[in-house]
C-alpha positions in Angstrom: 182.8 5.2 -81.9 180.5 5.3 -85.0 177.1 3.9 -85.9 175.5 3.1 -89.2 172.0 4.6 -89.7 169.6 4.3 -92.5 167.6 7.2 -93.9 164.0 6.1 -94.2 162.9 9.3 -95.8 160.1 11.6 -94.8 158.1 10.4 -91.8 154.7 9.0 -92.9 153.6 6.6 -90.3 154.7 6.2 -86.7 153.1 4.2 -83.8 149.7 4.2 -85.4 149.8 7.9 -86.3 149.7 8.9 -90.0 151.6 12.0 -90.9 150.8 13.9 -94.1 152.9 16.9 -95.2 152.1 19.5 -97.8 153.2 23.1 -98.5 150.2 24.2 -96.4 151.1 22.3 -93.2 151.2 18.9 -91.5 148.2 16.7 -90.7 148.1 13.9 -88.1 145.4 11.3 -88.0 145.0 7.6 -86.9 142.8 6.4 -89.8 144.5 3.0 -90.1 144.6 2.4 -86.4 140.9 3.2 -86.1 140.0 0.9 -89.0 141.8 -1.9 -87.3 140.1 -1.0 -84.0 136.7 -1.1 -85.7 137.5 -4.4 -87.5 138.6 -6.1 -84.2 135.5 -4.9 -82.4 133.2 -6.0 -85.3 132.0 -2.5 -86.0 133.1 -2.0 -89.7 129.5 -2.4 -90.9 127.9 -0.4 -88.1 125.8 2.7 -88.5 127.9 5.9 -88.0 127.1 8.3 -85.1 127.3 12.1 -85.4 128.5 12.6 -81.8 130.7 10.5 -79.5 128.2 10.7 -76.6 124.5 11.6 -76.4 123.7 14.9 -74.7 121.1 13.1 -72.6 123.6 10.5 -71.3 124.6 10.8 -67.7 126.7 7.7 -66.8 126.4 6.3 -63.3 127.8 3.2 -61.6 124.3 1.9 -61.0 123.1 2.1 -64.6 122.5 -1.1 -66.5 123.3 -4.7 -65.8 126.9 -5.6 -64.7 129.1 -7.2 -67.4 130.6 -10.5 -66.2 133.9 -10.2 -68.1 135.0 -6.6 -68.5 138.3 -7.4 -70.2 137.1 -6.4 -73.7 135.6 -3.2 -72.3 139.0 -2.3 -70.7 140.9 -3.3 -73.8 138.8 -1.0 -76.0 139.0 1.9 -73.5 142.8 1.6 -73.5 142.8 1.9 -77.3 140.4 4.9 -77.1 142.9 6.6 -74.8 145.5 6.2 -77.5 143.1 7.5 -80.2 142.7 10.8 -78.1 146.2 11.6 -79.3 144.8 12.9 -82.5 141.0 13.0 -81.8 140.5 15.2 -78.8 136.7 15.3 -79.2 136.4 11.9 -77.7 138.4 12.9 -74.5 135.3 13.6 -72.5 133.4 10.3 -73.1 136.5 8.3 -72.7 137.2 10.1 -69.4 133.7 9.3 -68.3 133.9 5.6 -69.2 137.3 5.2 -67.6 135.7 5.7 -64.2 133.8 2.4 -64.6 136.6 0.1 -65.7 136.4 -1.9 -62.5 132.7 -2.8 -62.8 131.3 -1.9 -66.3 127.6 -2.3 -67.1 125.6 -2.7 -70.2 124.9 1.0 -70.4 128.6 1.7 -70.3 129.1 -0.8 -73.1 126.5 1.0 -75.1 128.3 4.3 -74.6 131.6 2.6 -75.7 129.9 1.3 -78.8 128.7 4.8 -79.6 132.3 6.0 -79.6 133.2 3.3 -82.0 130.4 4.4 -84.3 131.5 8.0 -84.0 135.1 7.0 -85.0 133.7 5.2 -88.0 132.0 8.4 -89.2 135.2 10.5 -88.6 138.0 8.2 -89.7 140.2 10.8 -91.3 139.6 13.5 -88.7 142.8 14.5 -86.9 145.0 17.5 -86.0 146.1 20.1 -88.5 149.2 22.3 -88.0 149.3 25.0 -90.8 152.7 26.1 -92.0 151.7 29.8 -91.9 150.6 30.1 -88.3 150.7 32.9 -85.8 152.3 32.5 -82.4 149.3 33.9 -80.6 148.4 31.6 -77.6 144.7 31.2 -76.9 143.0 29.0 -74.3 139.5 27.9 -73.6 138.0 26.1 -70.6 134.7 24.9 -69.4 133.3 22.9 -66.5 130.0 21.3 -65.6 128.9 21.6 -62.0 128.0 18.4 -60.1 128.1 16.4 -63.4 128.8 13.0 -61.8 125.5 11.6 -60.3 127.6 9.2 -58.0 130.0 11.7 -56.4 128.5 15.1 -57.4 132.0 16.2 -58.5 132.5 18.4 -61.6 134.3 17.8 -64.8 136.7 20.3 -66.2 137.9 20.6 -69.8 140.3 22.9 -71.5 142.2 23.3 -74.7 145.0 25.6 -75.9 145.8 26.8 -79.4 149.0 28.2 -80.8 147.6 30.3 -83.7 145.1 27.9 -85.3 146.8 24.7 -84.1 145.4 22.8 -81.1 148.4 22.0 -78.9 147.0 20.7 -75.6 143.7 19.5 -74.3 142.3 17.7 -71.3 139.1 16.5 -69.7 139.2 15.5 -66.0 136.8 14.9 -63.1 138.0 16.9 -60.2 139.0 15.5 -56.8 136.8 17.9 -54.8 133.2 18.8 -54.6 132.5 22.5 -55.2 129.8 24.5 -53.5 128.9 26.7 -56.4 129.1 26.9 -60.2 131.2 30.0 -59.8 133.8 28.1 -57.8 133.9 25.4 -60.5 134.5 28.0 -63.2 137.4 29.6 -61.2 139.0 26.2 -60.7 138.7 25.5 -64.4 140.3 28.8 -65.2 143.1 28.1 -62.7 143.9 24.8 -64.4 144.0 26.4 -67.8 146.2 29.2 -66.4 148.6 26.6 -65.1 148.6 24.8 -68.5 149.4 28.1 -70.3 
């Protein structure tokens, strides 16, 4: 049995991810996807934000006034989850907002809008995989004890690099409540060790 195939040349765009190749390496970003996202949300003319979430922000289920129709909120969150494919720095705020999909409030919507404004400021940001890279594996982890004001659970985040290339990353609220910050750090380290 034989099949005809067509050579489309070097990969440049696939499922919303732009791929740029050079002698120095490969770059992945979602500039076009983010522009469409900003346009659909009406944020093309908005003021850019330097960070995806304010340091003072501690999201809670009781903050703000409930939104009657949360379908737009959930739709944008789903798109943000896809953007984390090439923009890992929005993982934490997206993870935080995903907890409130069932009953979003106005304060959650403000945090969502801040992520949109952050994406506007960092449209071409993405992942870089240099061609001359070492095979040295490095991992970093961190956690925040009793971060969630509703459940007092902690949030763990980690990332791993192969040479200078970021290859995995995650931000997750844990399923248990820890008794000390030391226990939280050990759990974060255990998760990173499993990832490695």
